TORPA-4810 file (N, C-alpha, C, O; in nm, 3 decimals):
<nodes>
NODE_1_-5.523_-3.713_-1.113_-5.399_-3.679_-1.179_-5.344_-3.546_-1.129_-5.223_-3.529_-1.115_M
NODE_2_-5.434_-3.452_-1.102_-5.388_-3.323_-1.052_-5.322_-3.336_-0.916_-5.226_-3.264_-0.888_R
NODE_3_-5.369_-3.423_-0.832_-5.310_-3.444_-0.699_-5.169_-3.498_-0.709_-5.083_-3.460_-0.630_G
NODE_4_-5.141_-3.586_-0.807_-5.008_-3.642_-0.826_-4.911_-3.533_-0.872_-4.796_-3.531_-0.829_A
NODE_5_-4.957_-3.445_-0.960_-4.873_-3.337_-1.010_-4.839_-3.239_-0.897_-4.727_-3.189_-0.889_R
NODE_6_-4.936_-3.211_-0.812_-4.914_-3.121_-0.700_-4.811_-3.180_-0.603_-4.728_-3.106_-0.550_R
NODE_7_-4.814_-3.310_-0.579_-4.717_-3.375_-0.491_-4.576_-3.369_-0.547_-4.479_-3.357_-0.471_N
NODE_8_-4.562_-3.376_-0.679_-4.430_-3.370_-0.741_-4.369_-3.230_-0.727_-4.246_-3.219_-0.723_Q
NODE_9_-4.448_-3.126_-0.721_-4.397_-2.990_-0.715_-4.373_-2.941_-0.573_-4.311_-2.837_-0.553_Q
NODE_10_-4.420_-3.014_-0.476_-4.397_-2.970_-0.339_-4.248_-2.975_-0.307_-4.180_-3.073_-0.338_Q
NODE_11_-4.199_-2.866_-0.246_-4.058_-2.859_-0.211_-3.972_-2.786_-0.312_-3.858_-2.751_-0.281_G
NODE_12_-4.023_-2.761_-0.432_-3.942_-2.689_-0.532_-3.918_-2.545_-0.489_-3.811_-2.491_-0.516_T
NODE_13_-4.013_-2.483_-0.423_-3.994_-2.346_-0.376_-3.884_-2.343_-0.271_-3.803_-2.250_-0.269_T
NODE_14_-3.881_-2.441_-0.185_-3.779_-2.448_-0.082_-3.640_-2.461_-0.145_-3.545_-2.397_-0.100_L
NODE_15_-3.628_-2.543_-0.248_-3.500_-2.559_-0.318_-3.459_-2.428_-0.382_-3.342_-2.389_-0.375_V
NODE_16_-3.552_-2.358_-0.445_-3.521_-2.230_-0.508_-3.474_-2.128_-0.404_-3.379_-2.054_-0.430_E
NODE_17_-3.538_-2.125_-0.288_-3.497_-2.033_-0.182_-3.357_-2.068_-0.132_-3.275_-1.979_-0.110_V
NODE_18_-3.328_-2.195_-0.114_-3.196_-2.237_-0.068_-3.088_-2.200_-0.170_-2.980_-2.153_-0.132_L
NODE_19_-3.114_-2.221_-0.297_-3.018_-2.183_-0.402_-2.995_-2.032_-0.400_-2.882_-1.986_-0.413_V
NODE_20_-3.102_-1.954_-0.384_-3.091_-1.809_-0.377_-3.007_-1.766_-0.258_-2.925_-1.674_-0.270_S
NODE_21_-3.026_-1.829_-0.143_-2.948_-1.797_-0.024_-2.799_-1.829_-0.044_-2.713_-1.752_0.000_L
NODE_22_-2.770_-1.940_-0.108_-2.631_-1.976_-0.135_-2.567_-1.871_-0.227_-2.455_-1.827_-0.201_V
NODE_23_-2.636_-1.832_-0.332_-2.581_-1.730_-0.424_-2.562_-1.596_-0.352_-2.463_-1.528_-0.374_L
NODE_24_-2.657_-1.560_-0.267_-2.646_-1.436_-0.190_-2.526_-1.442_-0.095_-2.453_-1.344_-0.083_F
NODE_25_-2.506_-1.556_-0.029_-2.393_-1.571_0.062_-2.259_-1.561_-0.012_-2.165_-1.499_0.038_A
NODE_26_-2.251_-1.619_-0.130_-2.129_-1.611_-0.210_-2.102_-1.465_-0.249_-1.987_-1.420_-0.246_V
NODE_27_-2.206_-1.393_-0.287_-2.190_-1.253_-0.322_-2.143_-1.170_-0.203_-2.058_-1.083_-0.219_A
NODE_28_-2.196_-1.195_-0.085_-2.157_-1.122_0.035_-2.011_-1.151_0.069_-1.936_-1.059_0.103_I
NODE_29_-1.970_-1.276_0.061_-1.831_-1.311_0.090_-1.738_-1.241_-0.009_-1.633_-1.190_0.031_V
NODE_30_-1.773_-1.237_-0.136_-1.693_-1.166_-0.235_-1.683_-1.018_-0.205_-1.577_-0.959_-0.220_G
NODE_31_-1.792_-0.958_-0.164_-1.793_-0.816_-0.131_-1.705_-0.787_-0.010_-1.629_-0.690_-0.010_L
NODE_32_-1.713_-0.870_0.092_-1.630_-0.851_0.211_-1.482_-0.867_0.179_-1.398_-0.794_0.232_L
NODE_33_-1.451_-0.961_0.093_-1.311_-0.979_0.054_-1.260_-0.857_-0.023_-1.147_-0.814_-0.003_R
NODE_34_-1.342_-0.803_-0.110_-1.304_-0.683_-0.186_-1.283_-0.564_-0.092_-1.187_-0.488_-0.108_T
NODE_35_-1.371_-0.549_0.005_-1.356_-0.439_0.101_-1.229_-0.455_0.184_-1.160_-0.357_0.212_L
NODE_36_-1.197_-0.577_0.224_-1.074_-0.602_0.300_-0.950_-0.568_0.220_-0.856_-0.509_0.272_G
NODE_37_-0.951_-0.604_0.093_-0.838_-0.571_0.006_-0.825_-0.421_-0.011_-0.714_-0.367_-0.010_T
NODE_38_-0.936_-0.353_-0.027_-0.933_-0.206_-0.042_-0.879_-0.139_0.083_-0.802_-0.043_0.073_A
NODE_39_-0.917_-0.188_0.201_-0.866_-0.131_0.325_-0.715_-0.151_0.337_-0.643_-0.060_0.375_M
NODE_40_-0.668_-0.270_0.303_-0.524_-0.298_0.310_-0.447_-0.210_0.213_-0.343_-0.154_0.247_R
NODE_41_-0.500_-0.197_0.091_-0.433_-0.116_-0.010_-0.432_0.032_0.028_-0.336_0.101_-0.005_D
NODE_42_-0.534_0.081_0.093_-0.535_0.222_0.132_-0.426_0.250_0.235_-0.367_0.358_0.234_S
NODE_43_-0.398_0.154_0.324_-0.288_0.169_0.419_-0.154_0.172_0.347_-0.066_0.252_0.381_G
NODE_44_-0.138_0.087_0.247_-0.015_0.085_0.168_0.006_0.219_0.097_0.118_0.271_0.094_E
NODE_45_-0.100_0.272_0.042_-0.090_0.399_-0.030_-0.054_0.512_0.065_0.024_0.600_0.031_I
NODE_46_-0.111_0.509_0.185_-0.081_0.613_0.284_0.068_0.612_0.320_0.131_0.718_0.322_E
NODE_47_0.124_0.495_0.347_0.266_0.486_0.382_0.355_0.527_0.265_0.457_0.593_0.285_Y
NODE_48_0.318_0.487_0.144_0.398_0.525_0.028_0.396_0.677_0.008_0.497_0.736_-0.029_R
NODE_49_0.282_0.740_0.033_0.271_0.884_0.021_0.359_0.954_0.124_0.426_1.053_0.093_T
NODE_50_0.358_0.904_0.247_0.443_0.961_0.352_0.590_0.948_0.312_0.667_1.042_0.327_I
NODE_51_0.629_0.831_0.261_0.767_0.809_0.219_0.806_0.905_0.107_0.916_0.961_0.109_A
NODE_52_0.719_0.925_0.010_0.748_1.017_-0.100_0.763_1.160_-0.048_0.851_1.233_-0.093_A
NODE_53_0.679_1.199_0.046_0.689_1.334_0.103_0.818_1.352_0.182_0.881_1.458_0.173_N
NODE_54_0.858_1.251_0.258_0.982_1.260_0.334_1.103_1.271_0.240_1.195_1.349_0.266_L
NODE_55_1.103_1.193_0.133_1.213_1.200_0.035_1.215_1.336_-0.034_1.322_1.393_-0.055_A
NODE_56_1.098_1.388_-0.069_1.092_1.520_-0.135_1.140_1.630_-0.042_1.207_1.723_-0.085_S
NODE_57_1.104_1.620_0.085_1.148_1.721_0.182_1.300_1.720_0.196_1.363_1.825_0.203_A
NODE_58_1.359_1.599_0.200_1.505_1.590_0.211_1.572_1.645_0.085_1.672_1.717_0.094_R
NODE_59_1.516_1.612_-0.032_1.572_1.666_-0.156_1.561_1.818_-0.159_1.653_1.886_-0.205_L
NODE_60_1.451_1.872_-0.111_1.435_2.017_-0.107_1.539_2.084_-0.020_1.596_2.187_-0.057_G
NODE_61_1.565_2.025_0.096_1.669_2.078_0.185_1.805_2.071_0.118_1.884_2.165_0.127_T
NODE_62_1.833_1.961_0.052_1.962_1.944_-0.015_1.974_2.039_-0.134_2.084_2.088_-0.163_M
NODE_63_1.864_2.064_-0.202_1.865_2.154_-0.317_1.906_2.295_-0.275_1.982_2.363_-0.344_W
NODE_64_1.855_2.338_-0.160_1.888_2.471_-0.109_2.034_2.480_-0.070_2.097_2.585_-0.088_I
NODE_65_2.090_2.372_-0.017_2.228_2.370_0.032_2.315_2.281_-0.056_2.384_2.192_-0.006_D
NODE_66_2.313_2.305_-0.187_2.384_2.218_-0.282_2.534_2.216_-0.261_2.600_2.118_-0.297_R
NODE_67_2.590_2.320_-0.203_2.736_2.325_-0.184_2.781_2.223_-0.080_2.899_2.186_-0.079_A
NODE_68_2.694_2.177_0.006_2.730_2.083_0.113_2.658_1.948_0.098_2.618_1.889_0.199_N
NODE_69_2.641_1.900_-0.021_2.566_1.776_-0.044_2.622_1.658_0.033_2.546_1.579_0.089_L
NODE_70_2.755_1.646_0.038_2.816_1.529_0.103_2.779_1.520_0.251_2.777_1.411_0.307_A
NODE_71_2.749_1.631_0.314_2.716_1.629_0.457_2.578_1.568_0.484_2.544_1.541_0.600_S
NODE_72_2.499_1.548_0.381_2.365_1.492_0.399_2.361_1.339_0.386_2.255_1.278_0.403_Y
NODE_73_2.475_1.277_0.356_2.479_1.131_0.343_2.446_1.069_0.478_2.498_1.111_0.582_A
NODE_74_2.360_0.967_0.476_2.321_0.898_0.600_2.282_0.755_0.567_2.244_0.723_0.455_E
NODE_75_2.292_0.671_0.670_2.257_0.529_0.652_2.160_0.489_0.762_2.189_0.504_0.881_I
NODE_76_2.045_0.439_0.722_1.943_0.384_0.812_1.907_0.477_0.928_1.900_0.434_1.043_D
NODE_77_1.885_0.604_0.897_1.837_0.698_0.998_1.690_0.667_1.025_1.612_0.652_0.931_T
NODE_78_1.653_0.658_1.152_1.516_0.623_1.187_1.418_0.734_1.150_1.448_0.853_1.164_E
NODE_79_1.301_0.693_1.102_1.194_0.786_1.066_1.070_0.752_1.150_1.008_0.649_1.127_L
NODE_80_1.035_0.836_1.244_0.920_0.805_1.330_0.786_0.815_1.258_0.685_0.765_1.309_P
NODE_81_0.782_0.877_1.141_0.656_0.892_1.067_0.609_0.762_1.002_0.493_0.751_0.963_D
NODE_82_0.699_0.665_0.990_0.666_0.537_0.926_0.694_0.423_1.023_0.788_0.432_1.103_L
NODE_83_0.616_0.315_1.017_0.642_0.201_1.104_0.774_0.132_1.065_0.790_0.086_0.952_P
NODE_84_0.867_0.126_1.160_1.001_0.072_1.135_1.068_0.144_1.018_1.139_0.081_0.939_N
NODE_85_1.046_0.273_1.006_1.096_0.350_0.892_1.241_0.390_0.907_1.286_0.430_1.015_G
NODE_86_1.315_0.379_0.797_1.454_0.424_0.793_1.479_0.496_0.661_1.410_0.472_0.561_T
NODE_87_1.580_0.585_0.662_1.616_0.659_0.540_1.766_0.644_0.519_1.845_0.658_0.612_R
NODE_88_1.802_0.617_0.394_1.942_0.612_0.354_1.961_0.711_0.240_1.888_0.708_0.141_T
NODE_89_2.060_0.799_0.255_2.090_0.898_0.152_2.233_0.874_0.106_2.326_0.874_0.187_V
NODE_90_2.251_0.854_-0.025_2.385_0.841_-0.082_2.408_0.957_-0.176_2.319_1.000_-0.249_T
NODE_91_2.532_1.008_-0.172_2.569_1.122_-0.255_2.692_1.082_-0.335_2.794_1.044_-0.278_V
NODE_92_2.683_1.092_-0.466_2.796_1.065_-0.556_2.811_1.187_-0.646_2.749_1.197_-0.751_A
NODE_93_2.896_1.278_-0.603_2.910_1.404_-0.677_2.784_1.487_-0.660_2.749_1.527_-0.548_G
NODE_94_2.715_1.512_-0.770_2.589_1.588_-0.763_2.466_1.498_-0.775_2.353_1.546_-0.779_S
NODE_95_2.488_1.365_-0.780_2.377_1.270_-0.790_2.342_1.220_-0.649_2.426_1.166_-0.577_V
NODE_96_2.217_1.241_-0.613_2.169_1.204_-0.481_2.065_1.093_-0.495_1.976_1.100_-0.580_V
NODE_97_2.077_0.991_-0.412_1.979_0.883_-0.410_1.926_0.869_-0.268_2.003_0.859_-0.172_S
NODE_98_1.794_0.870_-0.255_1.730_0.857_-0.125_1.643_0.732_-0.128_1.558_0.715_-0.215_I
NODE_99_1.665_0.645_-0.031_1.585_0.523_-0.017_1.520_0.525_0.121_1.588_0.540_0.223_T
NODE_100_1.389_0.509_0.122_1.315_0.504_0.247_1.251_0.366_0.258_1.181_0.321_0.167_I
NODE_101_1.276_0.299_0.370_1.222_0.166_0.397_1.124_0.172_0.512_1.139_0.253_0.603_N
NODE_102_1.023_0.087_0.509_0.928_0.073_0.619_0.865_-0.065_0.613_0.875_-0.135_0.511_W
NODE_103_0.802_-0.104_0.722_0.735_-0.234_0.728_0.592_-0.211_0.773_0.568_-0.158_0.881_Q
NODE_104_0.498_-0.251_0.690_0.356_-0.235_0.721_0.321_-0.324_0.840_0.359_-0.442_0.841_V
NODE_105_0.251_-0.272_0.940_0.211_-0.356_1.053_0.133_-0.480_1.007_0.041_-0.470_0.925_P
NODE_106_0.171_-0.593_1.060_0.104_-0.718_1.023_0.161_-0.784_0.899_0.111_-0.888_0.856_G
NODE_107_0.265_-0.725_0.841_0.325_-0.781_0.720_0.469_-0.822_0.750_0.537_-0.757_0.829_S
NODE_108_0.514_-0.928_0.687_0.652_-0.972_0.705_0.748_-0.904_0.609_0.869_-0.899_0.635_D
NODE_109_0.697_-0.854_0.499_0.785_-0.796_0.397_0.806_-0.647_0.420_0.720_-0.577_0.473_S
NODE_110_0.922_-0.601_0.379_0.958_-0.461_0.394_0.933_-0.389_0.262_0.961_-0.442_0.155_Q
NODE_111_0.880_-0.269_0.270_0.852_-0.187_0.152_0.960_-0.079_0.140_1.025_-0.045_0.239_R
NODE_112_0.979_-0.027_0.019_1.074_0.083_0.005_1.031_0.179_-0.104_0.954_0.145_-0.194_N
NODE_113_1.082_0.299_-0.092_1.061_0.404_-0.191_1.197_0.463_-0.220_1.269_0.501_-0.128_Y
NODE_114_1.234_0.471_-0.347_1.365_0.523_-0.386_1.347_0.633_-0.490_1.268_0.621_-0.583_T
NODE_115_1.422_0.739_-0.472_1.424_0.845_-0.571_1.568_0.890_-0.591_1.649_0.887_-0.498_T
NODE_116_1.599_0.931_-0.712_1.733_0.978_-0.746_1.721_1.112_-0.818_1.633_1.131_-0.903_T
NODE_117_1.810_1.204_-0.784_1.808_1.336_-0.847_1.951_1.386_-0.867_2.042_1.349_-0.794_A
NODE_118_1.967_1.470_-0.967_2.095_1.536_-0.989_2.080_1.681_-0.945_1.999_1.756_-1.000_T
NODE_119_2.159_1.720_-0.846_2.153_1.854_-0.790_2.283_1.927_-0.827_2.379_1.926_-0.750_L
NODE_120_2.284_1.988_-0.941_2.403_2.056_-0.988_2.423_2.188_-0.914_2.327_2.258_-0.883_A
NODE_121_2.549_2.219_-0.886_2.583_2.344_-0.819_2.590_2.455_-0.922_2.653_2.439_-1.027_V
NODE_122_2.526_2.568_-0.892_2.531_2.683_-0.983_2.669_2.746_-0.980_2.732_2.755_-0.875_N
NODE_123_2.715_2.789_-1.095_2.847_2.855_-1.104_2.831_3.005_-1.115_2.930_3.077_-1.123_N
</nodes>
C-alpha cells in the first residue's frame, strides 16, 4: 500500500515548482512594466518642468518691462530647449497668457503648458 501512495505523489514537487515559476514570471513582468511607466513619466515631468521655467522666465522679463507688454506678443516662436517646442504669448491689456507646446519623442500627441498673469503697470 505504501508503494501505491508513493507513486501517486511522484511529480507533485515538479508541479509546485512550475506553478512557482509562473507566479515569479508574472511578478517580474509586472515589475518591468511599472519601471517602464516610471521612466516614461519621469521624461514627461522633465519636459513639463522645462516648460514651466521657460514661461516663468518670460513672465519675469515682461514684469520688469511692464510698460512695453504689447511688444512681447509672439506666435509659435521655436524653443530649442524642448522637442518641437514653441511658445505663444498673447497680451490683452495687462493680462498676459503664455502657452508652451512640445511633443515628447516617440509620442504622437502634443503636450502644452499654459499660464496666465495680470501684470499691472505702476502709477
